C-alpha positions in Angstrom: 43.3 83.6 1.0 41.8 82.2 -2.2 44.5 81.1 -4.4 45.7 78.5 -6.9 45.3 75.6 -4.4 41.6 76.5 -4.0 41.1 76.8 -7.7 42.6 73.4 -8.2 40.5 71.9 -5.4 37.3 73.3 -6.9 38.3 71.7 -10.3 38.9 68.3 -8.6 35.5 68.4 -6.9 33.7 69.3 -10.1 35.5 66.5 -12.1 34.8 64.0 -9.3 31.1 64.8 -9.6 31.3 64.5 -13.4 33.0 61.1 -13.0 30.3 59.9 -10.6 27.6 60.9 -13.0 29.2 59.1 -15.9 29.6 56.0 -13.7 25.9 56.2 -12.7 24.9 56.4 -16.3 26.9 53.3 -17.1 25.6 51.4 -14.1 22.0 52.2 -15.0 22.1 51.7 -18.7 19.7 48.8 -18.5 17.6 50.0 -15.5 13.8 50.1 -16.3 12.5 50.4 -12.7 12.8 53.3 -10.4 13.3 53.2 -6.6 9.6 52.5 -6.0 9.7 49.5 -8.3 7.6 51.2 -11.0 8.3 51.2 -14.7 10.3 54.4 -15.2 13.4 53.8 -17.4 16.6 55.5 -16.3 17.4 58.7 -18.2 20.9 59.9 -18.9 22.4 62.6 -16.6 24.7 65.3 -17.8 26.9 67.7 -15.7 27.0 71.4 -16.5 29.8 73.5 -15.1 29.9 77.2 -14.3 32.7 79.6 -13.5 33.3 80.6 -9.9 33.0 78.9 -6.6 29.9 79.9 -4.6 31.2 78.1 -1.5 34.2 80.4 -1.2 34.4 82.7 1.8 35.6 85.9 0.0 34.1 87.8 -3.0 37.4 87.3 -4.9 37.2 83.5 -4.2 33.7 83.3 -5.5 34.9 84.7 -8.8 37.5 82.0 -9.3 37.5 78.3 -9.8 34.6 76.2 -11.1 31.5 74.5 -9.8 28.8 72.1 -10.9 25.9 74.4 -11.8 23.5 71.6 -12.7 23.1 67.9 -13.2 20.5 67.8 -16.0 18.3 64.8 -16.7 17.9 64.2 -20.4 14.2 63.4 -20.8 14.8 62.4 -24.5 17.4 59.7 -23.6 15.0 56.8 -24.3 14.8 54.5 -27.3 12.4 51.9 -28.5 13.5 48.3 -28.4 11.5 45.5 -30.0 10.8 42.8 -27.3 7.3 41.5 -27.6 7.8 39.1 -24.6 8.9 41.8 -22.2 6.4 42.5 -19.4 6.5 46.2 -20.1 6.1 45.9 -23.9 3.3 47.9 -25.4 0.3 45.9 -26.5 -1.5 47.3 -29.6 -1.0 50.5 -31.5 2.0 51.6 -33.6 4.5 50.5 -30.9 3.1 47.0 -30.4 5.8 44.7 -28.9 8.2 47.6 -28.2 9.5 48.7 -24.8 11.2 52.0 -24.0 14.8 51.5 -22.6 17.6 53.9 -21.6 19.5 55.2 -24.6 23.0 55.3 -23.0 26.0 54.8 -25.1 28.7 53.0 -23.1 31.5 54.4 -25.4 30.4 58.0 -24.8 30.2 57.4 -21.0 33.7 55.8 -21.0 35.1 58.8 -22.9 33.4 61.2 -20.4 35.0 59.2 -17.6 38.5 59.4 -19.2 38.1 63.1 -19.8 37.1 63.7 -16.2 40.0 61.5 -14.9 42.5 63.5 -17.0 41.1 66.8 -15.9 41.2 65.6 -12.2 44.8 64.5 -12.7 45.7 67.9 -14.2 44.3 69.7 -11.2 46.3 67.4 -8.9 49.5 68.3 -10.8 48.6 72.0 -10.6 48.1 71.7 -6.9 51.3 69.8 -6.3 53.2 72.4 -8.4 51.7 75.2 -6.3 52.7 73.4 -3.1 56.3 73.0 -4.3 56.5 76.7 -5.3 55.2 77.7 -1.9 57.7 75.5 -0.1 60.5 76.8 -2.3 59.5 80.4 -1.5 59.5 79.7 2.2 63.0 78.2 1.9 64.2 81.3 0.2 62.7 83.5 3.0 64.2 81.5 5.8 
């Protein structure tokens, strides 16, 4: 049976992923090197949701809920920062003395975190209400 509890669960999973992505953006706002220690500034990630739950077992269940359709990397999320002494600063040309750094706004990421937390909490409340209604219905039948 795919019901309200499953819909709330899919919402909690989606919001948890959104929260993790916002935290990763904040944690890497100053990261200039990738995993192989090469200069490759971190680019902001953004979560995109889609309706439905592809992991559901029934066709009705796949039509309900929500899931993360994509975590997109924003290739344009870099900005130029003047720092002539930086080891990765460009030498010569129009960008002489500039280095590309991640363009991640901590305030925007904190707002995304707060929105994800509130949505997660709303799904918890919906799931708890559903459980209480089911328990009440079982008490009436007994």
